[in-house]
C-alpha atoms as a printed R data frame, in Angstrom:
    type eleno elety resid chain resno      x       y      z
1   ATOM     1    CA   MET     A     1 41.358   4.254 -3.576
2   ATOM     2    CA   LYS     A     2 42.281   0.810 -2.321
3   ATOM     3    CA   GLN     A     3 39.932  -0.819  0.205
4   ATOM     4    CA   SER     A     4 41.143  -1.928  3.609
5   ATOM     5    CA   PRO     A     5 40.837  -5.652  4.380
6   ATOM     6    CA   SER     A     6 37.747  -4.991  6.536
7   ATOM     7    CA   GLU     A     7 36.125  -2.909  3.766
8   ATOM     8    CA   GLN     A     8 36.899  -5.662  1.248
9   ATOM     9    CA   LYS     A     9 35.373  -8.319  3.544
10  ATOM    10    CA   LEU     A    10 32.227  -6.199  4.004
11  ATOM    11    CA   TYR     A    11 31.968  -5.722  0.239
12  ATOM    12    CA   GLU     A    12 32.197  -9.495 -0.203
13  ATOM    13    CA   ASN     A    13 29.519 -10.037  2.467
14  ATOM    14    CA   LEU     A    14 27.197  -7.664  0.593
15  ATOM    15    CA   GLN     A    15 27.404  -9.751 -2.589
16  ATOM    16    CA   PRO     A    16 24.888 -12.482 -3.501
17  ATOM    17    CA   SER     A    17 25.306 -15.547 -1.285
18  ATOM    18    CA   LYS     A    18 23.463 -18.596  0.014
19  ATOM    19    CA   PHE     A    19 21.808 -16.285  2.566
20  ATOM    20    CA   SER     A    20 20.829 -13.509  0.166
21  ATOM    21    CA   SER     A    21 20.571 -14.652 -3.411
22  ATOM    22    CA   GLU     A    22 20.445 -11.055 -4.662
23  ATOM    23    CA   GLY     A    23 22.918  -9.542 -2.228
24  ATOM    24    CA   PHE     A    24 22.592  -6.101 -0.689
25  ATOM    25    CA   LEU     A    25 24.083  -3.853 -3.365
26  ATOM    26    CA   GLY     A    26 21.698  -4.462 -6.251
27  ATOM    27    CA   THR     A    27 23.048  -2.823 -9.385
28  ATOM    28    CA   ASP     A    28 24.879  -0.137 -7.420
29  ATOM    29    CA   THR     A    29 28.588  -0.063 -8.250
30  ATOM    30    CA   ARG     A    30 29.508   2.717 -5.830
31  ATOM    31    CA   PRO     A    31 31.713   1.993 -2.817
32  ATOM    32    CA   VAL     A    32 29.688   1.198  0.320
33  ATOM    33    CA   ASN     A    33 30.879   4.325  2.114
34  ATOM    34    CA   GLU     A    34 29.650   6.455 -0.806
35  ATOM    35    CA   ILE     A    35 26.228   4.771 -0.775
36  ATOM    36    CA   ILE     A    36 25.981   5.470  2.954
37  ATOM    37    CA   ALA     A    37 27.124   9.098  2.640
38  ATOM    38    CA   ASP     A    38 24.648   9.817 -0.171
39  ATOM    39    CA   ASP     A    39 21.705   8.322  1.723
40  ATOM    40    CA   LEU     A    40 22.568  10.171  4.936
41  ATOM    41    CA   GLN     A    41 22.791  13.408  2.939
42  ATOM    42    CA   THR     A    42 19.381  12.663  1.432
43  ATOM    43    CA   ILE     A    43 17.650  12.327  4.801
44  ATOM    44    CA   GLU     A    44 19.421  15.452  6.061
45  ATOM    45    CA   ASN     A    45 18.205  17.347  2.970
46  ATOM    46    CA   LEU     A    46 14.668  16.084  3.685
47  ATOM    47    CA   GLY     A    47 14.864  17.626  7.147
48  ATOM    48    CA   ILE     A    48 14.447  14.445  9.142
49  ATOM    49    CA   THR     A    49 16.806  12.466 11.319
50  ATOM    50    CA   LYS     A    50 17.808   8.876 10.870
51  ATOM    51    CA   GLU     A    51 16.398   8.197 14.342
52  ATOM    52    CA   ARG     A    52 12.993   9.581 13.320
53  ATOM    53    CA   LEU     A    53 12.984   7.482 10.162
54  ATOM    54    CA   VAL     A    54 13.993   4.310 12.024
55  ATOM    55    CA   SER     A    55 11.297   4.921 14.638
56  ATOM    56    CA   VAL     A    56  8.604   5.166 11.958
57  ATOM    57    CA   LEU     A    57  9.909   2.077 10.140
58  ATOM    58    CA   LYS     A    58  9.950   0.025 13.351
59  ATOM    59    CA   ASP     A    59  6.408   1.105 14.205
60  ATOM    60    CA   ILE     A    60  5.044   0.224 10.770
61  ATOM    61    CA   TYR     A    61  6.924  -3.080 10.655
62  ATOM    62    CA   GLU     A    62  5.555  -4.158 14.051
63  ATOM    63    CA   LYS     A    63  1.991  -3.116 13.189
64  ATOM    64    CA   ALA     A    64  2.170  -5.012  9.917
65  ATOM    65    CA   LYS     A    65  3.703  -8.080 11.539
66  ATOM    66    CA   ASN     A    66  1.023  -8.127 14.236
67  ATOM    67    CA   SER     A    67 -1.762  -7.857 11.641
68  ATOM    68    CA   LEU     A    68 -1.306 -11.514 10.665
69  ATOM    69    CA   GLY     A    69 -1.238 -10.709  6.948
70  ATOM    70    CA   ALA     A    70 -4.178  -8.314  6.923
71  ATOM    71    CA   GLU     A    71 -3.844  -5.085  4.984
72  ATOM    72    CA   ILE     A    72 -3.476  -2.061  7.255
73  ATOM    73    CA   ILE     A    73 -4.190   1.521  6.279
74  ATOM    74    CA   ILE     A    74 -1.372   3.575  7.770
75  ATOM    75    CA   ALA     A    75 -2.216   6.908  6.127
76  ATOM    76    CA   PRO     A    76 -4.680   8.104  3.510
77  ATOM    77    CA   ASN     A    77 -3.913   6.058  0.380
78  ATOM    78    CA   THR     A    78 -1.002   4.246  2.063
79  ATOM    79    CA   ILE     A    79 -1.255   0.603  3.054
80  ATOM    80    CA   VAL     A    80  1.050  -2.032  4.483
81  ATOM    81    CA   ARG     A    81  0.807  -5.813  4.448
82  ATOM    82    CA   PHE     A    82  3.126  -8.316  6.108
83  ATOM    83    CA   TYR     A    83  4.315 -11.423  4.312
84  ATOM    84    CA   GLU     A    84  5.722 -14.039  6.651
85  ATOM    85    CA   SER     A    85  8.705 -16.177  5.684
86  ATOM    86    CA   MET     A    86 10.336 -19.063  7.476
87  ATOM    87    CA   GLY     A    87 13.889 -18.791  8.681
88  ATOM    88    CA   ARG     A    88 16.416 -16.193  9.600
89  ATOM    89    CA   ILE     A    89 19.058 -14.232  7.728
90  ATOM    90    CA   PRO     A    90 22.436 -13.103  9.058
91  ATOM    91    CA   SER     A    91 23.510  -9.505  8.814
92  ATOM    92    CA   PRO     A    92 26.294  -8.869  6.328
93  ATOM    93    CA   PHE     A    93 28.009  -6.807  9.038
94  ATOM    94    CA   LYS     A    94 30.244  -8.996 11.204
95  ATOM    95    CA   GLY     A    95 28.925  -9.746 14.687
96  ATOM    96    CA   ASP     A    96 25.569  -8.140 14.031
97  ATOM    97    CA   GLY     A    97 23.437 -11.233 14.560
98  ATOM    98    CA   VAL     A    98 20.655 -12.914 12.608
99  ATOM    99    CA   PHE     A    99 17.206 -11.561 11.846
100 ATOM   100    CA   GLU     A   100 13.814 -13.059 11.206
101 ATOM   101    CA   LYS     A   101 12.664 -13.191  7.633
102 ATOM   102    CA   GLY     A   102  9.382 -11.639  6.618
103 ATOM   103    CA   GLU     A   103  8.618  -8.377  4.940
104 ATOM   104    CA   ALA     A   104  6.252  -5.476  5.365
105 ATOM   105    CA   VAL     A   105  5.313  -4.134  1.941
106 ATOM   106    CA   VAL     A   106  4.284  -0.484  2.067
107 ATOM   107    CA   THR     A   107  2.321   0.814 -0.921
108 ATOM   108    CA   ASP     A   108  1.280   4.320 -1.911
109 ATOM   109    CA   LYS     A   109 -1.986   3.639 -3.716
110 ATOM   110    CA   ASN     A   110 -1.846   6.977 -5.567
111 ATOM   111    CA   SER     A   111  1.581   6.562 -7.140
112 ATOM   112    CA   GLY     A   112  1.836   2.772 -6.993
113 ATOM   113    CA   LYS     A   113  5.263   3.085 -5.356
114 ATOM   114    CA   THR     A   114  6.198   0.367 -2.903
115 ATOM   115    CA   SER     A   115  8.937  -0.161 -0.369
116 ATOM   116    CA   ILE     A   116  9.801  -3.357  1.471
117 ATOM   117    CA   ILE     A   117 10.751  -3.147  5.135
118 ATOM   118    CA   THR     A   118 12.423  -6.078  6.885
119 ATOM   119    CA   ALA     A   119 13.828  -6.537 10.367
120 ATOM   120    CA   LEU     A   120 17.292  -6.712  8.811
121 ATOM   121    CA   SER     A   121 16.827  -3.579  6.722
122 ATOM   122    CA   ILE     A   122 15.773  -1.614  9.805
123 ATOM   123    CA   ASN     A   123 18.875  -2.857 11.643
124 ATOM   124    CA   LEU     A   124 21.160  -1.987  8.728
125 ATOM   125    CA   ILE     A   125 19.825   1.566  8.715
126 ATOM   126    CA   GLU     A   126 19.808   1.992 12.482
127 ATOM   127    CA   LYS     A   127 23.241   0.554 13.257
128 ATOM   128    CA   HIS     A   128 25.190   1.031 10.036
129 ATOM   129    CA   ASP     A   129 23.472   3.872  8.119
130 ATOM   130    CA   PHE     A   130 23.101   1.403  5.245
131 ATOM   131    CA   PHE     A   131 19.880   1.613  3.211
132 ATOM   132    CA   GLN     A   132 21.269  -0.948  0.691
133 ATOM   133    CA   GLY     A   133 22.380  -0.283 -2.856
134 ATOM   134    CA   LYS     A   134 20.252   1.014 -5.707
135 ATOM   135    CA   GLY     A   135 18.570  -1.833 -7.515
136 ATOM   136    CA   SER     A   136 18.470  -4.027 -4.407
137 ATOM   137    CA   ARG     A   137 15.008  -5.506 -3.839
138 ATOM   138    CA   TYR     A   138 15.219  -4.623 -0.161
139 ATOM   139    CA   ARG     A   139 16.663  -1.132 -0.526
140 ATOM   140    CA   VAL     A   140 14.772   1.358  1.603
141 ATOM   141    CA   ASP     A   141 15.276   4.410 -0.574
142 ATOM   142    CA   PRO     A   142 15.202   7.271  1.926
143 ATOM   143    CA   ALA     A   143 13.581   9.825 -0.411
144 ATOM   144    CA   GLU     A   144 10.895   7.376 -1.549
145 ATOM   145    CA   ILE     A   145 10.009   6.023  1.901
146 ATOM   146    CA   VAL     A   146  9.781   9.542  3.339
147 ATOM   147    CA   GLN     A   147  7.451  10.485  0.489
148 ATOM   148    CA   ILE     A   148  5.343   7.310  0.675
149 ATOM   149    CA   LEU     A   149  4.925   7.607  4.446
150 ATOM   150    CA   ASN     A   150  4.797  11.412  4.488
151 ATOM   151    CA   ILE     A   151  7.371  11.469  7.285
152 ATOM   152    CA   THR     A   152  8.027  14.888  8.743
153 ATOM   153    CA   ALA     A   153 10.405  16.150 11.382
154 ATOM   154    CA   GLU     A   154  9.026  15.896 14.901
Protein backbone atom coordinates (compact mmCIF):
# COMPACT_ATOMS: atom_id res chain seq x y z
CA MET A 1 0.00 0.00 0.00
CA LYS A 2 1.25 3.45 -0.91
CA GLN A 3 2.22 5.77 1.97
CA SER A 4 0.59 9.15 2.42
CA PRO A 5 2.91 12.18 2.24
CA SER A 6 2.87 12.49 6.05
CA GLU A 7 3.70 8.78 6.47
CA GLN A 8 6.53 9.13 3.95
CA LYS A 9 7.92 12.19 5.78
CA LEU A 10 7.79 10.31 9.11
CA TYR A 11 9.56 7.34 7.54
CA GLU A 12 12.28 9.70 6.29
CA ASN A 13 12.59 11.29 9.75
CA LEU A 14 13.10 7.83 11.27
CA GLN A 15 16.11 7.13 9.03
CA PRO A 16 19.72 7.81 10.06
CA SER A 17 20.46 11.54 10.15
CA LYS A 18 22.80 14.12 11.66
CA PHE A 19 20.70 13.89 14.84
CA SER A 20 20.54 10.10 15.07
CA SER A 21 23.33 8.38 13.23
CA GLU A 22 21.57 5.01 13.51
CA GLY A 23 18.02 6.20 13.00
CA PHE A 24 15.00 4.81 14.82
CA LEU A 25 14.11 1.77 12.72
CA GLY A 26 17.24 -0.34 13.13
CA THR A 27 17.08 -3.31 10.79
CA ASP A 28 13.28 -3.40 10.84
CA THR A 29 11.81 -3.17 7.35
CA ARG A 30 8.17 -3.21 8.42
CA PRO A 31 5.98 -0.14 7.93
CA VAL A 32 5.90 2.10 11.02
CA ASN A 33 2.21 1.45 11.63
CA GLU A 34 2.89 -2.31 11.66
CA ILE A 35 5.74 -1.91 14.16
CA ILE A 36 3.43 0.11 16.40
CA ALA A 37 0.52 -2.35 16.09
CA ASP A 38 2.74 -5.35 16.90
CA ASP A 39 4.25 -3.69 19.98
CA LEU A 40 0.86 -2.56 21.29
CA GLN A 41 -0.44 -6.12 20.82
CA THR A 42 2.57 -7.42 22.74
CA ILE A 43 1.90 -5.27 25.81
CA GLU A 44 -1.80 -6.16 25.66
CA ASN A 45 -0.87 -9.87 25.54
CA LEU A 46 1.39 -9.32 28.57
CA GLY A 47 -1.59 -7.96 30.49
CA ILE A 48 -0.23 -4.49 31.14
CA THR A 49 -1.19 -1.09 29.82
CA LYS A 50 1.01 1.31 27.96
CA GLU A 51 0.36 3.83 30.74
CA ARG A 52 1.65 1.40 33.37
CA LEU A 53 4.76 0.67 31.32
CA VAL A 54 5.46 4.37 30.71
CA SER A 55 5.02 5.13 34.42
CA VAL A 56 7.60 2.50 35.37
CA LEU A 57 10.03 3.68 32.68
CA LYS A 58 9.74 7.31 33.80
CA ASP A 59 10.32 6.34 37.43
CA ILE A 60 13.41 4.27 36.64
CA TYR A 61 14.80 6.91 34.28
CA GLU A 62 14.45 9.67 36.89
CA LYS A 63 15.97 7.54 39.67
CA ALA A 64 18.90 6.64 37.45
CA LYS A 65 19.40 10.22 36.30
CA ASN A 66 19.35 11.49 39.89
CA SER A 67 21.92 8.88 40.96
CA LEU A 68 24.72 10.84 39.28
CA GLY A 69 26.09 7.75 37.53
CA ALA A 70 25.92 5.40 40.50
CA GLU A 71 24.55 1.92 39.97
CA ILE A 72 21.09 1.48 41.48
CA ILE A 73 19.49 -1.83 42.38
CA ILE A 74 15.88 -1.57 41.23
CA ALA A 75 14.87 -5.19 41.85
CA PRO A 76 16.66 -8.38 42.86
CA ASN A 77 19.32 -8.94 40.19
CA THR A 78 18.23 -5.87 38.20
CA ILE A 79 20.35 -2.73 38.10
CA VAL A 80 20.26 0.60 36.31
CA ARG A 81 23.00 3.13 35.65
CA PHE A 82 22.70 6.53 34.00
CA TYR A 83 25.18 7.71 31.41
CA GLU A 84 25.05 11.44 30.83
CA SER A 85 25.54 12.94 27.38
CA MET A 86 25.77 16.54 26.27
CA GLY A 87 23.18 18.00 23.98
CA ARG A 88 19.64 17.41 22.91
CA ILE A 89 17.95 15.38 20.20
CA PRO A 90 14.79 16.29 18.30
CA SER A 91 11.90 13.89 18.08
CA PRO A 92 11.37 12.39 14.64
CA PHE A 93 7.67 13.22 15.03
CA LYS A 94 6.93 16.73 13.77
CA GLY A 95 6.27 19.33 16.46
CA ASP A 96 7.19 17.00 19.29
CA GLY A 97 10.11 19.01 20.65
CA VAL A 98 13.68 18.19 21.61
CA PHE A 99 14.88 15.94 24.41
CA GLU A 100 17.94 15.76 26.59
CA LYS A 101 20.48 13.13 25.72
CA GLY A 102 21.59 10.61 28.29
CA GLU A 103 20.60 7.03 28.81
CA ALA A 104 19.57 4.78 31.65
CA VAL A 105 20.91 1.28 31.00
CA VAL A 106 18.84 -1.39 32.74
CA THR A 107 20.50 -4.78 33.16
CA ASP A 108 19.13 -8.12 34.31
CA LYS A 109 22.18 -9.64 35.98
CA ASN A 110 20.78 -13.18 35.67
CA SER A 111 20.18 -13.19 31.93
CA GLY A 112 22.58 -10.41 30.94
CA LYS A 113 19.79 -8.72 28.98
CA THR A 114 19.91 -4.94 28.83
CA SER A 115 17.57 -2.21 27.70
CA ILE A 116 18.38 1.46 27.19
CA ILE A 117 15.83 4.05 28.29
CA THR A 118 16.10 7.65 27.12
CA ALA A 119 13.88 10.68 27.60
CA LEU A 120 13.09 10.53 23.89
CA SER A 121 12.26 6.83 23.92
CA ILE A 122 9.81 7.35 26.79
CA ASN A 123 8.15 10.18 24.85
CA LEU A 124 7.94 8.10 21.67
CA ILE A 125 6.17 5.34 23.57
CA GLU A 126 3.91 7.62 25.57
CA LYS A 127 2.77 9.94 22.78
CA HIS A 128 3.16 7.85 19.63
CA ASP A 129 3.07 4.18 20.74
CA PHE A 130 6.47 3.82 19.05
CA PHE A 131 9.00 1.54 20.76
CA GLN A 132 11.39 1.90 17.76
CA GLY A 133 12.24 -0.74 15.20
CA LYS A 134 13.91 -4.08 15.83
CA GLY A 135 17.66 -3.74 15.69
CA SER A 136 17.59 -0.12 16.85
CA ARG A 137 20.04 0.49 19.69
CA TYR A 138 17.39 2.46 21.57
CA ARG A 139 14.46 0.13 20.95
CA VAL A 140 12.57 -0.56 24.16
CA ASP A 141 11.36 -4.05 23.32
CA PRO A 142 8.12 -4.32 25.28
CA ALA A 143 8.39 -8.06 26.02
CA GLU A 144 12.02 -7.77 27.15
CA ILE A 145 11.59 -4.67 29.32
CA VAL A 146 8.52 -6.17 31.02
CA GLN A 147 10.53 -9.31 31.74
CA ILE A 148 13.68 -7.47 32.89
CA LEU A 149 11.70 -5.19 35.20
CA ASN A 150 9.12 -7.81 36.18
CA ILE A 151 6.33 -5.34 35.45
CA THR A 152 2.88 -6.55 36.39
CA ALA A 153 -0.56 -5.06 36.02
CA GLU A 154 -1.55 -2.79 38.89
